C-alpha positions, 0 to 999 in steps of 0.5 A: 014712183022712186023709192027714197034712197036708204041711208048708209050705215055711216050717214045714219051713225052721224045722225044718231051720235053726237058728232061734236063729242067725237072730237078730241079733248084738246079741240073741245077745250079750245071751243069751250075757251071761246065761250063765256065762263058761265057758258063753259061751266054749263056744258058739264051737264051734257054728259059724263064725257063733258063733266070736267072738260071746262076745267081745262079752258085757257082763260078764266074771266069772272065777269059778273055784269048782271050782278053789278046791274042789280047792285046799281039798282039796289045798293043794299044788295052789295054785301050779299052779291059780293059773297056770292061772287067770292064763292063762285070764284072760289068754287071754279078755282078749286075745280080748275085742272088746267096746268097753265092759264093764258088769262085770269080776270076778276071783274066785280065791286071788291075792296080791301075787305075782300083781301084774303080771297083776292090774295089767294086768287092772285097766288093761284093765277101766278102759280098757273103761270098766267100771261094776262092778269086783270083785277077790275075792282071798280065801284059798281063796276064803273067808277073809282072809289076812295083809294083808302078802301082799295085792295093793295096788290100783294107783290111781297106776299107772292115772293114769300109764298111757299110752294107747298102751301099753294099745293094745299090750296089748289092741288093740281099745280104743275109738278115740274116747277120749282118755286123760283119759276112761279110768279111773274116770269110769264106775265105779259099783261097786267091791268089793275083798277081800284088796286093800290100799287106803290112805287116799290111795287111798280119797280118790282113789276118792271124788274121781275116781269121779263116779258111784261108788255102792257101795264095799266094802273087805274085809281091807285092811291099809293103811286107817286113817282113813276120811272120807266127806263132801260132799253132791256124792258119789254114794256110797250104799253103804259097806262096811268089813269087817275092815280091822283098821288102821282107827282112825276112820270119819267120815261127814258131810253125805252122802246115804249110805243104807247103811253096814256096819262089822265090825272092832275098836273105832274112833272112829265119827262119823256126822252129818247123813246124812238118808238113812241108813236101813240099818246093819250093825255089829259092833265089838270082841271082843263086837261091841257094844263101844265104846258102839255105840248112842251112836255111832249116836245121830244116826241111830237114829230114822231107821233102818229096817234094823239088823244087829248082829254079836254074838260072845259074847252071854252075857258082854256083852249084859247090859251094854247098855241098848237105846235105842228104835228107833221106825222100825225095820222089820227087825232082823237079829242075827248071834250066836255060838252057844256051847254052850247060851248063852241067846238070850231076852236078845235079846228086850229089843232086839226090845221096843225096836222097836215097829214091827218087821215082820221079825226074823232071828236068824242063829246062827254055830256056834262050839261048839254043844251040847245040854243038857236043862233046862226051857224058860224064859220071857221077860217077855210083850210083845205085838208088834203088827206082827211078821209074819215070824221067821227063825231061821237056823242052828237047832241044836235046842238048848233056847235055840233052842226057847225063843226060837222059842216066845217069838215064837209066844206074843207076836207077835200078827200073826205070819204065818210062821216060817222055820227054817233049820238050814243051817251058817253057817260054810261050809268047802270041805273035803269031810269037814267038809261031810259032818259038817255035813250030818249035823248039819243033818239032826239039827237039822231033825228037832229043829225038827219035833219042837219046833215043829210041834205048837205052831204056832198056827192061821194061822201058816206054819212053814217048815223048810228 
């Protein structure tokens, strides 16, 4: 019998030693930066070599999804869980040793009562020359709160902060920086949810963040007049969502490529924005009030992606004459699914997009119900370039079925239909989630029964 070959000294050492720990620190830190923050911190228990490696990771994402689930199930825990969250963030921030930060994210149910802690975190992130700053302070992690309870972004406080006070707070700050170089100079992405920002603060961001590319503001109660003008701005993505005090938005002479607005009726002016090819909009109670398409008239012909939020389609959609959108490639409709409201009326908008490649219908379940009636047919119209149709929130209503059949019969180049029955209003309450799962399973079975036999040869039907 042959003897088993003896391991060489080199091979034996690979088995006896921790090969990962042989890697240089910068590679290990790069690996840890790809883990969640809690996972990265746990590696400090591995050995003395690993004890402080996590303190140099490039991003700090304080996402506390499990704690938010606890609060949703038991609201009385909110106060204690807030204290735990604030202590966790403070502990990590005090121990962090990296000189700069690529990203800093706070994600928890915090309001103005936590102002001191949040102020200090923002100062810390700015002192670390953060590139992406996100404050996601949604109530229970999912809904907007009354703006009077919101935390207010301290842009003036940051400009007045002394460098020496930051050194006392956080110790390990870059030694080669002066106070004037700290702050907004490196900020590329700013996302604020349930954070109050007024007009003056917005203009400060635009004037003092020379590399700011993406600005997103959700639920601010202080914003009234949004003005984004000037070809020198680096801003490419602007999002104003449910800031209910907004009266006007003016976007002129900029290189913005994407704009999103959801909220009440406003005076919207868009002029000379040649790179703007993506818009998401919903105005007023219906989502299409205030003559939306006329407000967008200066850029309709250049749009390639359009998202419309339409809350009550049956009552309002017939009032609109849709203009032609010759360059539109993707059309996304977010529709309130009330009872068995008809969906075929939206085919008139699809017909206004002769070069459409992808159509997405996202149904937001309000009070869906099924009733038996005959399938209706919309006027035939061949769609030469439409290849992908997605219906999200498919419930199995007759109206869902007849819209899917419209595309099966009229999209000449159709390659794929995606049916996604998953609920579009996500709630953390466990009981509610169980009910949603049962409804989704029923919708999935309905989709198979309604569509599988009608699928044309060569068209892929995907039911998620």
